[in-house]
C-alpha positions as CSV (number, residue, x, y, z in Angstrom):
1,X,0.0,0.0,0.0
2,X,1.4,3.3,-1.1
3,X,2.1,5.5,2.0
4,X,0.6,9.0,1.7
5,X,3.3,11.6,1.1
6,X,2.8,15.4,1.5
7,X,5.6,17.9,0.7
8,X,6.5,21.2,2.3
9,X,8.6,23.5,0.1
10,X,11.6,25.1,1.8
11,X,11.3,28.7,0.8
12,X,14.1,31.2,0.6
13,X,13.0,32.8,3.9
14,X,13.0,29.5,5.6
15,X,16.5,28.8,4.4
16,X,17.7,32.1,5.7
17,X,16.2,31.2,9.0
18,X,18.3,28.1,9.4
19,X,20.7,29.6,11.9
20,X,20.8,27.0,14.6
21,X,23.0,23.9,14.3
22,X,24.2,24.7,10.8
23,X,27.8,23.8,11.7
24,X,29.0,20.3,10.8
25,X,29.2,18.0,13.8
26,X,32.6,17.4,15.3
27,X,34.0,14.0,14.2
28,X,34.6,11.7,17.2
29,X,36.4,8.9,15.5
30,X,37.7,8.6,12.0
31,X,38.2,10.9,9.0
32,X,35.7,12.1,6.4
33,X,35.6,9.9,3.4
34,X,32.6,11.0,1.4
35,X,30.4,14.1,1.9
36,X,27.9,16.5,0.4
37,X,27.4,19.4,2.8
38,X,24.9,21.6,0.9
39,X,21.5,21.7,2.7
40,X,19.7,24.7,1.1
41,X,17.4,22.8,-1.2
42,X,14.5,20.3,-1.3
43,X,11.5,19.4,0.8
44,X,10.5,17.3,3.7
45,X,8.2,14.3,3.8
46,X,5.2,13.4,6.0
47,X,4.2,9.9,6.5
48,X,7.2,8.0,7.6
49,X,8.9,7.2,4.3
50,X,12.4,5.9,4.4
51,X,15.0,8.0,2.7
52,X,18.5,7.1,1.6
53,X,21.7,8.5,0.3
54,X,24.1,6.3,-1.6
55,X,27.8,6.9,-1.8
56,X,30.9,5.2,-3.3
57,X,33.6,4.6,-0.6
58,X,37.1,5.8,-1.5
59,X,38.8,4.6,1.7
60,X,38.8,1.0,3.0
61,X,38.2,0.7,6.7
62,X,35.7,0.8,9.5
63,X,32.7,3.2,8.9
64,X,32.3,4.7,12.4
65,X,30.1,7.7,11.9
66,X,27.6,9.4,9.6
67,X,26.2,13.0,9.9
68,X,22.9,14.0,8.3
69,X,21.4,17.5,8.1
70,X,17.9,17.5,9.4
71,X,15.9,20.6,8.7
72,X,13.7,20.4,11.7
73,X,10.5,18.4,12.5
74,X,7.5,18.8,10.3
75,X,4.0,19.6,11.8
76,X,1.7,16.6,12.2
77,X,-0.6,15.9,9.3
78,X,-3.8,15.9,11.4
79,X,-3.5,19.1,13.4
80,X,-0.7,21.1,11.9
81,X,0.9,21.4,15.3
82,X,4.5,20.4,16.1
83,X,5.0,17.0,17.7
84,X,5.1,17.1,21.5
85,X,8.5,15.4,21.6
86,X,11.4,15.0,19.3
87,X,10.7,12.0,17.1
88,X,13.2,9.2,16.7
89,X,14.6,7.4,13.7
90,X,17.1,4.7,13.0
91,X,20.1,5.1,10.6
92,X,21.3,2.1,8.7
93,X,24.3,1.4,6.5
94,X,23.3,-1.1,3.8
95,X,24.7,-2.7,0.7
96,X,23.2,-1.8,-2.7
97,X,22.1,-4.0,-5.6
98,X,24.3,-4.2,-8.6
99,X,21.7,-2.6,-10.9
100,X,20.3,0.7,-9.7
101,X,22.3,0.7,-6.5
102,X,19.2,0.8,-4.3
103,X,19.5,-0.3,-0.7
104,X,19.8,-4.1,-0.2
105,X,21.1,-5.8,2.9
106,X,21.5,-4.0,6.3
107,X,25.2,-4.0,7.3
108,X,25.0,-1.8,10.5
109,X,22.3,0.0,12.4
110,X,22.2,2.8,15.0
111,X,19.2,4.4,16.7
112,X,19.2,8.2,17.2
113,X,16.9,11.1,17.8
114,X,16.0,14.0,15.5
115,X,16.6,17.5,16.6
116,X,13.8,20.0,16.6
117,X,16.0,22.9,15.5
118,X,17.6,22.6,12.1
119,X,21.1,21.2,12.2
120,X,23.5,18.3,11.8
121,X,22.8,15.1,13.6
122,X,25.8,13.1,14.4
123,X,25.4,9.3,14.4
124,X,28.2,7.2,15.9
125,X,28.0,3.4,15.2
126,X,28.8,1.1,18.1
127,X,29.2,-1.7,15.6
128,X,31.2,-0.2,12.7
129,X,31.1,-1.9,9.3
130,X,34.3,-2.6,7.3
131,X,33.7,-0.9,3.9
132,X,35.7,-1.5,0.8
133,X,37.0,1.2,-1.5
134,X,35.1,1.5,-4.8
135,X,31.9,-0.2,-3.4
136,X,28.6,1.6,-3.3
137,X,26.7,1.7,0.0
138,X,23.6,3.5,1.3
139,X,22.9,5.6,4.4
140,X,19.2,4.9,5.2
141,X,17.0,7.0,7.5
142,X,14.1,5.0,8.9
143,X,11.6,7.2,10.8
144,X,9.9,5.5,13.7
145,X,6.2,5.8,14.5
146,X,4.7,9.0,13.1
147,X,8.0,10.8,12.8
148,X,8.1,13.4,10.0
149,X,11.5,14.6,8.9
150,X,13.2,17.0,6.6
151,X,16.4,15.7,5.2
152,X,17.6,18.6,3.1
153,X,20.3,18.6,0.4
154,X,21.3,20.0,-2.9
155,X,19.3,20.3,-6.1
156,X,22.3,20.3,-8.3
157,X,23.4,17.0,-9.9
158,X,27.0,18.1,-10.0
159,X,27.6,18.8,-6.3
160,X,28.1,15.1,-5.6
161,X,28.6,12.6,-8.4
162,X,29.3,9.4,-6.4
163,X,25.7,8.7,-5.2
164,X,22.0,9.7,-5.3
165,X,19.2,10.8,-3.0
166,X,16.5,8.1,-2.8
167,X,13.0,7.7,-1.4
168,X,11.1,4.5,-0.6
169,X,7.7,5.3,-2.0
170,X,6.2,1.9,-2.9
171,X,9.7,0.8,-3.7
172,X,13.0,2.5,-3.9
173,X,13.6,5.2,-6.5
174,X,15.6,8.4,-6.9
175,X,14.0,11.5,-5.6
176,X,14.6,13.0,-9.0
177,X,12.5,10.2,-10.6
178,X,9.8,10.5,-7.8
179,X,9.5,14.2,-8.7
180,X,8.4,13.3,-12.2
181,X,5.4,11.4,-10.8
182,X,4.1,14.4,-8.9
183,X,1.7,17.1,-10.0
184,X,4.1,19.7,-8.6
185,X,7.6,18.3,-8.9
186,X,9.4,21.5,-8.0
187,X,9.7,20.8,-4.2
188,X,11.3,17.4,-4.8
189,X,14.5,18.6,-6.2
190,X,17.1,16.8,-4.0
191,X,19.7,15.2,-6.2
192,X,21.8,14.4,-3.1
193,X,21.0,14.7,0.6
194,X,23.4,16.6,3.0
195,X,25.6,14.0,4.6
196,X,29.1,12.9,5.5
197,X,30.5,9.6,6.4
198,X,33.7,8.9,8.4
199,X,36.0,6.0,8.3
200,X,38.9,4.7,10.3
201,X,41.2,3.6,7.6
202,X,42.5,0.0,7.6
203,X,46.2,-0.3,8.3
204,X,48.4,-0.8,5.3
205,X,49.5,-4.4,4.8
206,X,53.0,-5.2,6.0
207,X,55.3,-6.5,3.3
208,X,56.7,-10.0,3.8
209,X,60.4,-10.1,4.6
210,X,62.6,-10.9,1.7
211,X,65.3,-13.7,1.9
212,X,68.6,-13.9,0.0
213,X,69.3,-17.2,-1.7
214,X,72.8,-18.7,-1.1
215,X,75.3,-18.2,-3.9
216,X,75.6,-21.0,-6.4
217,X,78.6,-22.1,-8.5
218,X,78.7,-20.8,-12.0
219,X,81.1,-23.4,-13.2
220,X,79.6,-26.3,-15.1
221,X,80.8,-29.3,-17.1
222,X,80.1,-27.3,-20.2
223,X,82.4,-24.6,-18.9
224,X,85.2,-27.2,-18.6
225,X,84.6,-28.3,-22.2
226,X,85.0,-24.6,-23.3
227,X,88.5,-24.5,-21.9
228,X,87.8,-23.3,-18.4
229,X,90.2,-25.9,-17.0
230,X,89.7,-29.1,-15.0
231,X,87.9,-29.0,-11.8
232,X,89.8,-29.0,-8.5
233,X,88.8,-32.6,-7.8
234,X,90.2,-33.8,-11.1
235,X,93.5,-31.9,-10.5
236,X,93.7,-33.5,-7.0
237,X,93.3,-36.9,-8.5
238,X,95.9,-36.4,-11.1
239,X,98.4,-35.1,-8.6
240,X,97.8,-38.1,-6.4
241,X,98.4,-40.5,-9.3
242,X,101.7,-38.8,-10.3
243,X,103.0,-39.0,-6.7
244,X,102.1,-42.7,-6.4
245,X,103.9,-43.5,-9.7
246,X,107.0,-41.6,-8.7
247,X,107.1,-43.4,-5.3
248,X,106.8,-46.8,-7.1
249,X,109.6,-46.0,-9.5
250,X,111.9,-44.9,-6.6
251,X,111.3,-48.1,-4.8
252,X,112.2,-50.2,-7.9
253,X,115.4,-48.2,-8.4
254,X,116.4,-48.6,-4.7
255,X,115.9,-52.3,-4.8
256,X,118.0,-52.6,-8.0
257,X,120.8,-50.6,-6.4
258,X,120.7,-52.8,-3.3
259,X,121.0,-55.9,-5.5
260,X,124.1,-54.6,-7.3
261,X,126.0,-54.1,-4.1
262,X,128.8,-56.7,-3.3
């Protein structure tokens, strides 16, 4: 069943009024890998639709934190009054399918609470997921209960080119495509939501130690045939033979001399 969606356009006056919480959250652990920090465009949604921002990781390591820019809490659909308490939502990191890169399997999840004043919401994952460089992932916001949120962003397709803003409206689709199905598409202009994701880079692999092979003789039988001279063993054998022959001859001569004596 298609969930009812109502849009509130962020006017220029409203954008100028976003003075509270407009500074990026201070990173607790990790360094920024991917981000898109423009939050001056787009609309908010009523009705609890899940929203997502895909990104292509450039650094391999543990994804420890994401920051999302929430433009305040929308009034309730029935009365137009602001909710009595700050609504809550979960943030997930998911894999994406190989076709449209829509959210697929959940990899890590963290609960958080929306802020009433516009600003960056910092979400630190207690169970970081090890991302791979060059792989596309999704940051998914899942409103809980009757939560109504404004995840603002940029309406330019060139501010961030390594992902897309998505909405789950009877199935995942880009916000840009969703806009084409609406009578008034202008409010649904987000090409990318405002976000940043932080990674603790994996340590570089340690190179295996190298070993030096023992020296080998370069003299071969073929070298001997090419006039390199006989081997030491052959020379030793020849010398021993010559000495033995000389000793035998000397013995014969000595016996002959002894026989000729009177």
